[in-house]
C-alpha positions, 0 to 999 in steps of 0.5 A, a space after each residue: 500500500 505504501 512506498 518505502 520511506 526513501 521514495 515517500 519523502 520529498 527528496 528535494 527537501 532532504 537535500 538540505 540539512 535540518 540545522 539546529 533542530 536536534 532537540 526537537 527531533 529527539 523530543 518528537 522521537 521520544 513522544 512517538 515511541 510512547 504507546 499513549 501518543 497517537 497524535 502529535 502536532 508540531 505548532 509554530 508560526 509561518 516560516 519557522 520550518 515545521 515542514 522541514 522539521 517534520 520530514 526530519 522527524 519522519 526520517 528519524 523514526 521510520 524504523 519504528 513503523 513496519 508498514 512505513 511512513 507516508 507524507 501528505 501535503 495539504 497546502 492546496 486543500 481547503 475542506 474535509 473531503 479534500 483531506 480524505 482524498 489527498 490521504 487516499 491518493 498518497 496511499 494509492 487507495 481507490 473507492 467507487 464513490 466519494 462517500 466510501 473513501 473514509 471507510 475504505 481508508 479506515 479498512 486499509 489502515 486498520 492492521 497497519 503499523 505506520 506513521 502518517 505525516 499531514 502537513 499544513 493542517 491549519 487551513 483544514 482545521 475543521 477536519 480535525 475530528 476526522 483524525 480522531 475517528 481514523 485513530 480510533 479505527 486504526 489502533 497502530 496508526 500514528 499521526 504527525 501533523 504540522 499546523 499554525 493552529 492547535 487542533 483542539 481534539 482529544 488525545 492531541 500532544 503539542 510540540 511547539 516549534 520555536 525559531 532557531 537559536 540566536 547569538 547574544 550579540 551584546 557581548 564581545 563574542 568571537 566568530 566561533 562563538 557567534 557560529 554556535 547559533 543555529 540561525 547563523 549556521 543556516 545563513 552561512 550554509 545557504 550562502 555557501 550553497 551558491 558561493 562556496 568560497 564565502 567565509 564567516 569571519 571577523 569582518 562579517 560575523 557580527 553583522 550576520 548574527 545581527 541580521 539573524 536576530 533582526 529576522 527573529 531566527 525564522 528559517 524562511 526569513 533567513 533563507 530569503 535574506 541569505 539569497 540576497 548575498 548574491 547582490 549585497 554584502 552582509 553589511 549592505 544587507 543589514 542596512 537595507 533590512 530596516 523593513 524586512 518584508 519588501 526585501 525577503 522575496 524570491 524564494 525557491 520555485 519548488 516551494 508553494 507560492 505562499 512560502 516564496 516571500 515572507 509577506 505571503 507566508 504571513 498573509 496566509 496566516 492572516 486570512 485564516 482569522 475571522 474579522 475580530 481576530 484580524 482587528 485585534 491582530 492589527 491593533 496589537 501592532 501598536 505594542 513594542 516588545 510585548 504586552 500584558 493581558 491588561 494592556 491589550 484589554 485597555 488599548 484594544 477593546 473589541 466586541 468579543 472578550 479580548 482575552 478570548 481573542 488573545 488565546 485564539 491568536 496564541 493558538 494560531 501562532 501569531 502571538 508568543 508567550 514569554 516565560 510566565 511569572 507568578 504575577 503576570 503573563 506577557 505576550 509578544 509578536 515576533 518582529 517579522 509578524 509585527 511588521 506585517 501587522 503594522 502594514 495591515 494597521 496602516 491601511 486604515 488611518 483612523 484605526 491606526 491613530 486610535 490604536 496609537 493614541 490609546 497605547 500612548 494614553 495607557 502608558 502615560 497613565 501607567 508610568 504616572 501611577 508607578 511614579 506615585 507608588 515609587 516610595 511605597 514599593 520595592 525598588 527592584 519591582 519598580 525598576 523591573 517594571 520600567 525595564 520590562 515596559 521600556 520599549 512601550 513607554 519609549 514608543 508612547 513618548 515618541 508618538 506624543 512628541 510627534 503629535 506635539 502634545 506639549 503638556 502630555 510630553 512634559 507629564 511623561 518626562 516628569 513621570 520618567 525622570 526617576 527611571 531615566 536617572 536609574 537607567 542611565 540618564 546620560 543615554 537620553 540625549 535625544 530626549 534632552 534636546 526635545 524637552 529643551 526645544 519645547 521649553 525654549 521655543 514654545 510658550 508652554 507656560 500659558 497652557 501647562 499647569 505650573 507644577 508640571 512645568 516646574 518639574 519638567 524644568 528640573 527634569 530637563 536641567 538634570 538631562 542637561 547636566 549629564 550632557 555637560 550643558 551646565 549653563 543651560 542646566 543652571 538656567 532651567 533650575 533657576 526658572 524652576 526654583 522661581 516657580 516652586 517658590 511662587 507656588 509654595 512648593 518647599 520640597 520641590 525647591 529643596 530638590 532644585 537647591 540640591 541640584 544647583 549645589 551639585 553644579 556649583 560643586 562641579 564648577 569649583 564654586 564652593 561657597 555657592 554650593 554650600 549656600 544651596 545645600 544648607 538651605 536645602 537641608 534646612 527645608 528637608 529637616 523642617 518637612 521631615 523628609 529623610 530621603 531629602 536630608 540624606 541627599 543634602 548631607 551627602 552633597 555637603 560631605 562631598 563638598 567638605 571632602 573636596 576641600 580637605 575638611 575631612 573632620 567636617 565631612 565624616 560626620 555628615 556622610 555617616 548621618 547621610 548613610 544612616 538615613 539612606 539605610 533607614 529609607 532603604 535607598 540602596 543607590 544612596 547607600 552606595 554613594 555615601 560609601 563611595 564618599 566615605 572611601 575617599 575620606 579614609 583614603 585622604 586620611 591614609 587608611 587605604 585598606 578601609 577605603 578599598 573595602 568601602 569602595 568595593 562595597 559601594 561597587 557591589 551596591 551599584 551593580 545590585 541596582 543596575 547603576 552602570 554610570 556609578 559602577 564605572 565610577 566606582 571601578 575608577 575609585 578602586 583603580 585609584 586605590 590600587 595605584 596608591 598601593 602600587 598594585 599597578 597591574 590591578 589598577 590598570 585592569 580595573 581602569 580598563 574595565 571602567 573604560 569599557 563601561 564609560 565608553 559604552 554609556 557615553 560617560 566622557 568624564 569617566 572615560 577621560 579619568 579611566 585613560 588617565 589612570 591606565 596611563 599612569 599604571 603603564 608608566 609605573 610598569 615602565 611601559 613608557 610609550 603606551 603610558 604616554 599615549 594613554 595620557 595623551 588620549 586622556 588629555 584630548 578627552 579633557 580638552 574636548 570636555 572643557 575640563 580644565 582641571 583634568 587638563 591641568 592634572 595631566 600637564 602636571 604629570 607631563 611636567 614631572 616626566 619632563 623634569 625626570 628626563 632633564 627637559 627643564 624647558 618643557 617641564 617649566 612650561 607644563 608646570 606653569 600652565 597647570 599651576 595657573 589653572 589650579 590657582 584659578 580653580 582654587 584646587 588646593 591639593 593640586 596647587 601644592 603639587 604645582 608649586 613643588 614641581 616648579 620649585 624643583 625645576 628652579 633649583 635644578 637650574 640653579 635658581 635657588 632664590 625662586 626655588 626657596 620662595 616656591 618651596 616655602 609657599 608649598 609648606 604653607 599650602 600643605 599646612 593650610 590644607 591639613 596635610 602637614 602631618 599626613 605628607 611631609 616634604 620628600 627627601 629631594 625637597 630637603 636636598 634642595 633646601 640644603 643646597 639653597 642654604 649653601 648657595 644663598 647663605 643662612 641669613 638670606 635663605 631664612 629671609 626668603 623662606 619667611 617671605 615665601 611662607 606668607 605668600 599666596 600661591 599666586 604671589 609665589 608663582 609670580 615672584 618665581 617667574 623664570 626666563 625660558 629654562 635651559 635643557 638638561 643633559 638628559 635626552 629630551 622626550 616630548 610627552 605628546 604624540 603627534 596628531 593624536 596617535 592612539 595607544 595601539 598605534 604607538 604599539 604598532 609604531 614601536 614594532 615597526 621601528 624594530 623591523 617587524 613585518 605586518 604579519 609579525 605585528 599582528 601575531 605579537 599584538 594578537 590582531 588581524 592583518 587587516 587591523 594592522 594594515 589599518 593602523 599602519 595607514 592611520 600612522 602614515 596619515 598622522 605623521 604625514 609620511 609615505 613609507 615604513 622607513 619614513 615613519 621609523 625615521 620620524 619616530 626616532 628623530 622625535 623620540 617617540 620610541 
């Protein structure tokens, strides 16, 4: 009756491997081996590869069935009679009349032990009861069915077929790791079928993995995309796949017409829905990255109960269900399916506008409700909610902005402020510019409630702060403060005063910062706001610590930490521990400082604060430098650099490069260290951070002095000290005075050296450093030499004069003529045209005669990367060959 399996299976389909389905094949095999499993349905969305998988399963289990296996394809069948006819035709069963076919079929299969594959059953779902009759009549018959829809008959076992596994492209994965993904394997296999020389390598690996992720791991979509490599490179294809459906066409001609384009495959599923199901399907396109049942009911209210319709869409493989939690069940569409739903929704402009408005209003109300509950629920639950709904909230926000709904936009940003801060407010540059434009260019004051406007000004000011737009930040704060005071909103005013204090502290305006923060603290104490008190105390402690008033800072931060713990503010605790670490570090207790910094980092990571986690790593790197553990310092600073660059924390990146550079210098890796410091200097210049620039210039002054290049040392030292005096950076002023004193003494200018070192001693005493850090032995040698050169009497008079001088007076009195170079070789600390640290490593190996492949092997980078570095070096040095680059490097002491 049936042909052997080798003839019964479609051989064309078996010519291609069934990639990434080992688990499903094994699971289906285990089920079909069980006596109680007679009907197994493979359920999955269109394009997920059910037919190819079913054939692989049949091939896998064929030995279990002594009478063989038969495959019946139902893609052209639309009714129950057609199903019976198709089965009989495949099995060569004949009957005189159509009515006799069912009984003839049952009689023919009654004694047979066989497996019958019925493919594409979703369009003949009404024939499902017939399958049950057939199984009852034929005790040794088993059915394997593929369908986009659950059959819903007794005895049915379901095996849901997911898309192919995807790579995690967020990490720094190697091509080998990315190729572990079944989706990527399928893409590569299909391309190599028509381009045998195609290679999956470091150049295209991530791009291909991202294409597969963009296509949801759907085999049909991946195969259609792979076919496009005939014309496009993977990078070009990725750029064109923003819209998937128009590009994914022209599938193999031996497939059914509806499987030759992705749109036709999805349209097939859509036509199987009734009108209410179709309407809900369209409206659900408004959601991004999933939704709750409640959200669907509120946004997509339909005639039939929404929950029932959701169940039907779930059963028809047009919705997926994420792992259910104890409280919530979350549904989502694959992005390829959602794109088709968006196309359907866009055909009715009125329905589209209604869906997006309902979606935006729902999520605005939801985030405002969550913000009002923030102080009364667990932080982790609050934060998890916003992370889970981030895509929907972002889409709702964008739609409201596009509709120019100014008040709703400002309400939205106020409700999102706390989450933006928790999630990394530096990421929201686009939102900042939108809000700034609204507040600066539109007369929103007339139409917006005052408190809404006041809060929006604060939110925009905070965004401006993290975008380093400090002038505009202060302007927004001051306008908001004025509104709050007019409305009698004292707590709102205190919040703004805290923020103004932060800006003033950053700008070195200590007296202004203290005034803002003391006023804020007084308001919080009066209103009994412990959270606000804790924040104000923390900021006051930070200001005191930055001015070396550690005895004043310590009790402030201890009280702040206690209050943060009382109110359960983990992030606040982490911040307070970080400042305590700085205080103990200053007092010389590095062991305790290190422990507090590590505890602070743990807490920041616990609450997912990436910004402050990066900063905490920098503190730990600094402590490691102090302990002379340079390798550890470099590792922590490098880890921080990765984080700060990813989140665009430019201040943090500059500081990380600075610490990495110092660690390399202390490890006697001069070229790499100076290149990192140069890169840090550029960052600080770009940021307009004069203090950061000055600290690096001071380092360059010291390095130049050590090499005997007194001219450069004096130039760097003078420029850095000028900036330190402008900013009243007391500790840094001490370093600047001291290095200039040493430079003067080294050139025999003992009068100037005496004035500078005397002023250094006074500055140390005023900063409370007299007992913590005494003069270095070299300073004592300079003093002894000055006494010998000037005479005891003249030296004492000059010392006394220098001790009463301000740093500026001592600096002015010691101004020297251009210094003379010492006998040591001059090495300029700057690298030309901003050569990077990696390029300096390449240049160093080039001058030693290494070829490009040897350089690649030495630095563990590809030849392509080496070539790129060499070209960049040529451009920056304005040379055309290796010999010219080598000569330049040697002449300018770069190596």
